C-alpha positions in Angstrom: -15.0 12.8 0.9 -16.5 11.1 3.9 -17.5 7.5 3.1 -20.9 7.8 4.7 -21.6 11.1 2.9 -20.6 9.5 -0.3 -23.4 6.9 0.0 -25.9 9.4 1.4 -25.4 11.8 -1.5 -25.9 9.0 -4.1 -29.4 8.3 -2.7 -32.3 10.3 -4.2 -34.4 10.2 -1.1 -35.4 12.4 1.8 -32.9 12.7 4.7 -33.8 14.8 7.7 -32.1 15.5 11.1 -33.6 16.2 14.4 -32.3 18.8 16.9 -29.7 16.3 18.3 -28.2 15.5 14.9 -29.8 12.1 14.5 -30.6 11.0 11.0 -34.0 9.9 9.6 -33.6 8.3 6.1 -36.6 7.6 4.0 -37.0 3.8 3.3 -36.6 2.4 -0.2 -34.4 0.2 -2.4 -32.0 3.1 -2.8 -30.9 2.5 0.8 -29.8 -1.1 0.3 -26.1 -0.3 -0.1 -26.1 1.9 3.0 -27.9 -0.8 5.0 -25.4 -3.4 3.8 -22.4 -1.3 4.8 -23.8 -0.1 8.1 -25.7 -3.2 9.3 -28.6 -3.2 11.7 -26.7 -2.2 14.8 -26.1 1.2 13.2 -29.1 1.6 11.0 -32.5 0.6 12.4 -35.8 0.5 10.5 -39.1 1.6 11.8 -42.2 3.3 10.4 -41.0 3.5 6.8 -37.7 5.2 7.6 -34.2 4.3 8.8 -32.8 5.8 11.9 -29.1 6.5 12.6 -27.9 8.2 15.8 -25.5 11.2 15.6 -22.9 9.1 17.4 -23.1 6.4 14.7 -23.0 9.0 11.9 -19.8 10.6 13.4 -18.2 7.2 14.0 -18.8 6.1 10.4 -17.6 9.4 9.0 -14.1 8.9 10.3 -13.7 6.9 7.1 -12.9 8.6 3.8 -13.3 7.6 0.1 -11.3 9.1 -2.7 -12.1 8.3 -6.3 -10.0 9.7 -9.1 -12.1 12.3 -10.9 -11.0 11.0 -14.3 -12.8 7.7 -13.7 -15.9 7.0 -15.7 -17.6 4.1 -14.0 -19.5 2.8 -17.1 -16.5 3.1 -19.4 -14.2 1.5 -16.9 -16.4 -1.5 -16.5 -16.4 -2.0 -20.3 -12.6 -2.4 -20.1 -12.5 -4.7 -17.1 -12.5 -7.9 -19.3 -14.5 -11.0 -18.5 -12.6 -12.1 -15.4 -10.0 -9.5 -14.3 -6.9 -10.8 -12.5 -5.6 -9.0 -9.4 -2.7 -9.0 -7.0 -3.2 -7.8 -3.5 -0.4 -7.0 -1.0 -0.6 -5.5 2.4 1.0 -4.8 5.7 0.7 -7.8 8.1 -1.8 -7.7 10.9 -1.6 -9.3 14.3 -2.7 -13.0 14.8 -5.7 -11.8 16.7 -6.7 -9.3 14.0 -6.2 -12.1 11.4 -8.5 -14.3 13.5 -11.1 -11.6 13.5 -10.9 -11.1 9.8 -11.1 -14.8 9.0 -14.0 -15.6 11.3 -16.0 -12.6 10.0 -15.3 -13.0 6.3 -14.6 -16.6 5.4 -17.2 -17.9 2.9 -17.8 -21.0 4.9 -19.4 -19.1 7.7 -21.7 -17.4 5.3 -23.2 -20.8 4.6 -24.4 -20.9 8.2 -27.6 -18.9 8.4 -27.2 -17.8 12.1 -23.7 -16.5 11.3 -24.6 -15.0 7.9 -27.3 -12.8 9.6 -25.1 -12.0 12.6 -24.1 -8.3 12.8 -20.4 -9.4 13.0 -20.3 -11.2 9.6 -19.0 -9.3 6.6 -20.3 -10.7 3.4 -18.2 -10.0 0.3 -19.0 -10.5 -3.4 -15.5 -10.4 -4.9 -12.9 -10.5 -2.1 -13.9 -13.0 0.5 -11.7 -15.5 2.3 -12.2 -19.2 1.6 -9.8 -21.1 3.9 -12.6 -23.5 5.1 -14.7 -24.7 2.2 -17.3 -27.1 1.1 -15.6 -29.4 -1.5 -18.8 -29.9 -3.5 -19.0 -26.1 -4.0 -15.5 -24.8 -4.2 -12.4 -26.4 -5.9 -9.7 -24.8 -3.8 -9.1 -22.9 -0.6 -7.3 -19.5 -0.2 -7.8 -16.0 0.8 -6.2 -12.6 1.3 -5.8 -12.8 5.1 -3.6 -15.6 6.5 -3.9 -17.1 10.0 -0.5 -15.7 11.0 -1.4 -12.2 9.9 0.1 -12.1 6.4 -2.0 -10.1 4.0 -1.8 -10.9 0.3 -3.4 -12.8 -2.6 -3.4 -13.4 -6.3 -6.9 -14.0 -7.6 -9.6 -13.3 -10.2 -12.8 -11.4 -10.0 -16.0 -13.1 -11.1 -17.4 -12.6 -14.6 -18.2 -9.0 -15.6 -17.6 -7.4 -12.2 -19.3 -4.3 -11.0 -17.2 -1.3 -9.8 -20.0 -0.3 -7.5 -19.9 -3.8 -5.8 -16.1 -3.8 -5.5 -16.1 -0.4 -3.8 -18.8 -1.7 -1.5 -16.8 -4.8 -0.6 -13.9 -2.7 0.5 -16.0 -0.1 2.2 -17.4 -2.9 4.4 -14.0 -4.3 5.1 -12.6 -0.9 5.9 -15.4 -0.2 8.5 -15.0 -3.7 10.0 -11.2 -3.7 10.0 -10.0 -0.1 10.2 -6.4 -1.2 10.7 -6.1 -2.6 7.1 -3.3 -1.3 5.0 -3.2 -2.9 1.6 -3.1 -2.2 -2.2 -4.7 -4.1 -5.1 -3.7 -3.8 -8.7 -6.4 -5.1 -11.1 -6.0 -5.9 -14.8 -8.1 -4.8 -17.8 -9.2 -6.6 -20.9 -5.8 -7.1 -22.5 -4.6 -9.3 -19.7 -5.8 -12.6 -21.1 -4.3 -11.9 -24.4 -0.9 -11.3 -22.8 -1.2 -14.5 -20.8 -2.0 -16.4 -24.0 1.1 -15.1 -25.7 3.3 -16.1 -22.7 1.9 -19.6 -22.6 2.5 -20.1 -26.4 6.1 -18.8 -25.9 6.7 -21.2 -23.0 5.3 -24.1 -25.0 7.4 -23.2 -28.0 10.5 -23.2 -25.8 9.3 -26.5 -24.2 9.6 -24.9 -20.7 5.9 -24.8 -19.7 6.1 -28.2 -18.0 2.9 -29.4 -16.4 2.0 -26.0 -15.0 -1.7 -25.0 -15.3 -2.8 -21.7 -16.8 -3.5 -20.5 -13.2 0.0 -21.4 -12.0 1.5 -19.5 -14.9 -0.6 -16.4 -14.2 0.8 -16.3 -10.7 4.4 -17.0 -11.7 7.2 -14.6 -12.4 6.8 -15.4 -16.1 3.7 -13.2 -16.1 5.0 -10.3 -14.0 5.8 -7.9 -16.8 2.6 -8.8 -18.6 0.7 -8.2 -15.4 2.3 -4.8 -14.9 1.5 -3.8 -18.5 -2.1 -4.9 -18.1 -3.0 -3.1 -14.8 -6.0 -1.0 -15.5 -7.0 0.3 -12.1 -6.8 -0.5 -8.4 -7.9 -0.1 -4.8 -5.8 1.3 -2.0 -7.0 0.9 1.6 -5.0 2.8 4.2 -5.4 5.2 7.2 -9.1 4.6 7.3 -9.3 5.6 3.7 -10.5 3.8 0.5 -9.0 5.1 -2.7 -10.0 4.0 -6.2 -7.0 4.5 -8.5 -6.3 4.6 -12.2 -3.7 2.4 -13.8 -0.5 4.4 -13.2 -1.2 5.2 -9.6 -2.5 1.7 -8.9 0.6 0.0 -10.3 2.9 2.4 -8.4 1.2 1.8 -5.1 1.0 -2.0 -5.6 4.7 -2.2 -6.5 5.6 -0.3 -3.3 3.5 -2.7 -1.1 4.8 -5.8 -3.0 8.4 -4.7 -2.4 7.7 -4.1 1.3 5.7 -7.3 1.9 7.2 -10.0 -0.3 6.5 -13.0 1.8 2.9 -13.5 0.6 4.1 -13.5 -3.0 6.5 -16.4 -2.3 3.6 -18.4 -0.8 1.3 -17.7 -3.7 3.9 -18.5 -6.4 4.7 -21.8 -4.7 1.1 -22.5 -4.0 1.8 -23.0 -0.3 -0.7 -22.6 2.4 1.1 -20.9 5.3 0.1 -22.0 8.8 -3.1 -23.8 7.6 -6.2 -23.7 9.7 -7.0 -26.7 11.8 -10.1 -28.0 13.6 -9.5 -26.2 16.9 -9.1 -22.9 15.1 -12.4 -23.6 13.2 -14.2 -24.4 16.5 -12.8 -21.1 18.0 -14.2 -19.1 15.0 -17.7 -20.6 15.5 -17.6 -20.2 19.3 -16.9 -16.5 18.8 -20.4 -16.2 17.6 -21.8 -17.9 20.7 -22.6 -21.1 18.9 -22.0 -24.8 19.7 -19.1 -25.6 17.3 -19.5 -29.4 17.4 -23.3 -29.1 16.6 -22.6 -26.8 13.7 -19.8 -28.9 12.2 -21.7 -32.1 12.5 -24.2 -30.7 10.0 -21.6 -29.4 7.5 -19.3 -31.0 4.9 -16.1 -29.1 4.8 -12.3 -29.2 4.4 -9.6 -27.1 5.9 
């Protein structure tokens, strides 16, 4: 199904077209998701309706969304667990593409109002990057797009995640970065129980060491438990967003993990490959046409 049509069909509002194929969409809260995905440069508001040109409609409809018909959204969310764990692996991008992803998705830039409201910035609820961070707000840095183009990450979703919001996160990323090719396997509610059993076993065998729970989750000790706990997944490829059930999600993720192993080595060893530096940060801000020194003088941050 076309991604744009997926959102248009979900809205219980009036949509009309003129003789040239331009869309006129009745205003209302039902349009919020569409506005968030399309942004103001595609969807403009005037006189109680939103306007989208035929060209913009055709451009957005080059993207597809495929959702397994067996998926029951409400039932699925009940089995997510409190904080699902995920592993993401993908085909590397170029360094310039990585720069574009980082400058447009890093959480740090979302704290700068002029950038947050800029049409280039892509705000994510669950899958943002956080290479530059405010130490008083976030305990650690990390992200799924590395400066050198590597794509991959092990992470958790926030408490009681929404499937609708997760789909929207990747719909926005797909539209902004159509070259993305990645797979995400996400656990269900049994994951934490499996991790607890592994930790107890390691402690009984006196081989846990000083590793934290988080480090153990990312380690090879938890690989089989992770595979057994995968409940669903996301697959982004060829301008398509797919929502997969457990078997397909695990198979696709394993394929990507075998092809692109390098990120996993970094994650397991907790290494930050090619860390960002101040010149890189300045370049990100300057790409928005802003004075980097002025912006940074007003922010507390680490890289």
